[in-house]
N, C-alpha and C positions, 0 to 999 in steps of 0.2 A: 573472600570477595575478589581477590586479585585474579582468580581463575574463573570467575563467574561467566556463564554462557548467556546470561540475560541481563541487560541493563536497560531499564525502561525510563523514558522521559515522555510521558503522555501529556499533551497540552489540552487543557479543558476546552479552550476555544475551538480547537480542531475537532474534538469529540462532539461538541455541540453543533458544529457546522456540517458534519457529515450527514447525508440524508438517507443512506441505505445501511441495512444491518451488515451486508457483505463488506462494504467499504469500511465500516467501523471495525469489524473483525480483522480485516486486512491491515488497517492502520495499527491495531494493537499487536498483531503478529510481527510487523516490520519494526515498529517503534521499540519493541523489546530488544531488537538486535541492531538497530541502525547505528548506535554509538560504540559498538564493540570494535576494537581496533584490529583484531586478528581474524575476523570472519566477515565476509562481504556477500555471501550467498549461502543458501541452504536448499536442499532438495527434500520434498515431501511426497510420499505416495499419494496418489490421487484421492483415495478414500480418506486418508488422514487429513488432507487439505480440505476436502469437502466438509468434514466434521469440524475442522478449525474455523471455517467460514460460517458454520451454523446452518448448512443446507440440510433441510429435513430429509429423513429417509424416504425414498421414492420420488423426490422432487429433482428436477434437472438431472435425470439419470444418464443422459449421454454427455460425452465430453463437449460436443458442439453446443448443446444447450447450456451447460455449465459455463462455457467460455462466453457465450453471447449474453447471458442474463446475469451472471455473477462475477466472473473473473475480469473481463474487460471493463465493465462499468466501475467495478471496485478499484481497479488500478488507475483508471482515468480520474476518478474523484480523489483518491489518495494522492496522486501525483500533483493535482491542482492545489490541494490544501495543506499538505504536510511539509515539514522542513527537510524532507528527503525525497529522492527519486526512487521508485521501485520498478522493477521490470521482471517479466517472467518468460520462461521458455518451457514448452512441453517436452517431456522426456518419454520417448517411445520405447516400449518393450514389445518387440516384434512390430506388428502393424498398429498396435493399440497404444494410446497414451496411458502410461502407467504411473507417471509421476510428473511433478511440476517443480522446476527450479526457479527460485526467487532470488534476485540479486538487488542490492540497494546501495545507495551512497548519499551522503549528506549533500544538500544543494549548496551552491555558491551564494555569496551575499545578495546578489541581485535577484536570483530566483527565490531566496528566502523572503526578501522584501515583497515580491509579488504574491507569494503564498500568504504572508501576513496580511496584506491588503485584501486578498480574496476572502480570507476567513472573517475579517472584520467588516466586510462590505464597503471598503474604501476604494477609490479609484486606483488603478494599477500605477506604480511609481512613474512609468514613462508617460502616463496620461496627465499627470499633475503639471499644470502650467503656472508660470509666475506672471503676475500682472505688474506692469510698470507703474 
């Protein structure tokens, strides 16, 4: 276990709050790796990543459609709800995107409080006001 390459801490509240299957798949992909101390990014071939997201064969066949309808919305939702930040970068092979590099980091305490509030439908921490 010391040399494990996957350590997952999936939060059921986040899983229930996620609205798209692509965001759920991305959450699981990153959550498996987010708490590893020696790895902060990983590169996946584009077809492997499509499969990991659960994109059906023949759907979102161009990178631009995959980006617009699956990747960007999934990253936006995961970054809003999860206890970590995730980012991606396309990796070109020649003129074509052949892979995608994903990087992640745990959020700081304030951002984790915001995500916690978002998942539970509470007002964001800075929106909470005290009455005298």
